[in-house]
C-alpha positions, 0 to 999 in steps of 0.5 A, a space after each residue: 594771225 597768232 593762232 597759227 602754230 608756226 608763227 607762235 613757235 617763231 614768237 618763242 612759244 613752247 607748244 604741246 605739238 610742234 608745227 610740221 613742214 618739210 623743205 622741198 615739200 612740193 616736189 618730185 616725190 609727189 605724182 601730182 607735182 610730176 603731172 603739173 610739171 609736165 603740164 608746165 613744160 619745164 622747171 623754169 616754166 613752172 616757177 614762172 607760171 603763177 597759177 601752176 607754181 601755186 598749185 604745186 605749193 598747195 598740193 602737199 597741203 591738201 595731201 598732208 595738212 602741213 602747218 606751213 606752205 613754202 612758196 615754190 620757186 628756186 634760189 637761182 631765180 635771183 642770179 637770173 634776175 641779176 643778168 645771169 643766164 640760167 637753164 636746167 639740164 634734165 637729170 643733172 640740175 641747174 646751169 648758170 653762166 659764170 662770174 670769175 672776176 671783177 668785170 663779171 661782177 660789174 656786168 651784173 644788173 643793179 639790184 633794184 632791177 630784179 622785180 622785172 624778172 621776179 614779178 611772177 613769183 610775187 603773183 604766186 605769193 598773192 594767189 597762195 595768200 588767198 587760197 591757203 587754209 586759214 590756219 596754214 602759214 605761207 613761207 617765202 624764201 631766198 638763197 643766202 648770198 654765199 650759197 647763191 654766189 657758189 652757183 654764180 661762180 661755178 655755173 653749177 653745184 659743186 661738191 666743195 664749192 671750190 670755184 667760189 673759194 678760189 675766187 674769194 681767195 684770189 680777189 676778196 674785194 671783187 668777191 665781196 662786191 658779188 656777195 653785196 649785189 646778191 645781198 641787196 637783191 635778196 632784200 628787195 626780193 624777200 621784201 616784195 614777197 612779204 608785201 605780196 603776202 608771205 608771213 615768214 621768210 627763210 634764208 637757205 645757206 646750203 653751203 655755209 658749212 664750207 666756210 670757216 673762221 673769218 670767211 664764215 663771219 664775212 660771207 655767211 653771218 654778216 650778209 644774213 645779218 644785213 638782210 635780216 636787219 633791212 627786212 626787220 626795219 621794213 617789216 618788223 612783224 615778219 619772223 625770219 628763219 635762217 639755215 646755215 647748213 652744216 655750220 656745226 658749233 657756229 649754230 650756237 648764237 647764230 640767231 642772236 648774231 644775225 637777228 633771226 627768229 629761228 635757226 634751222 638745223 641740218 641732220 648732221 647736228 645731234 638733237 640732244 646737243 642742239 637742245 642744250 646749246 642752240 635752243 636756249 637762244 630761241 626757236 629751232 627747226 629740224 632736223 630728221 634725216 631725209 633718208 627716213 622718208 625713203 626707208 620708213 619703218 620703225 626707225 622713222 617713227 623712233 627718230 621722229 619721236 625722239 627729235 620731238 621729245 628732245 626739243 619739247 622744252 622750248 620753241 620747236 618747228 618739226 622739219 627735215 634736216 635738208 630737203 626731201 628727196 625725189 625717191 621718198 615715199 609719200 606714205 612715209 611722210 604721212 607716217 612721220 606726221 602721225 609720229 610727231 603728232 602722237 607724242 
């Protein structure tokens, strides 16, 4: 087990070459993904088809030889499992029925019922645990409660998470209850992924950066800590990566405060600053700007190698600072991997 590079880095080992994977590495930038999605019919049908979801998870491993595969699913499957209506609008993204008050929170299903909806995701994990190469780590994931809540309140992605902030400010008790319901469901969801074969899990708090002060403590840090504590009690051997995107200086000590084994850095964070202030607390992941996967060239190679060298004195997982975009060139992904592995 501990011959896997990703697990060694997460255990705190400084490696000659960091393990590499990419957020959204199974996705629209790959022609083979687009073909499989067309076969599935639509995005949600792909998520809930274990054979096809496993196939798109495996595609970037076959093509690029990443050190880890991340389960193909979506963070909004949890709110759907809690009773929210979920659909995707072509070219625009997800849409959800909205929750804007205490009554909406009370109407959600109990957390323990989520397995009824999410059972196909666990089957995808089981397939992957059988079919992945032996040296490839399998990562499960979920959205962190704050980020999931922002979609449940607004019914879609928003530039400033304004609706969730308005709900939080108008009725903090009801909003806290929503966060707690999501937290409980996420613990059950990730624990089931681990039982099915996930070797690492990651919490994506994509909108953590819009929380400040006590709000950050209450709605980003505390739920993450609660989830990690519960998972560590059930699965003490499984490492956990936390991603409080755009947390800025709150990245410092975030791993210690939450119990995470690693913290993922977004690309707004300077690598030299993070090596000095964040990496002393443990393994860091990141943080190449995804735009380099579009533009390529010498800048891609130079920046990838700078990040690799900057974090070389401690445990590091090479990744992007956010998900790869649909307009990325697969040739640039191969170029990035070569650049990192040639340092």
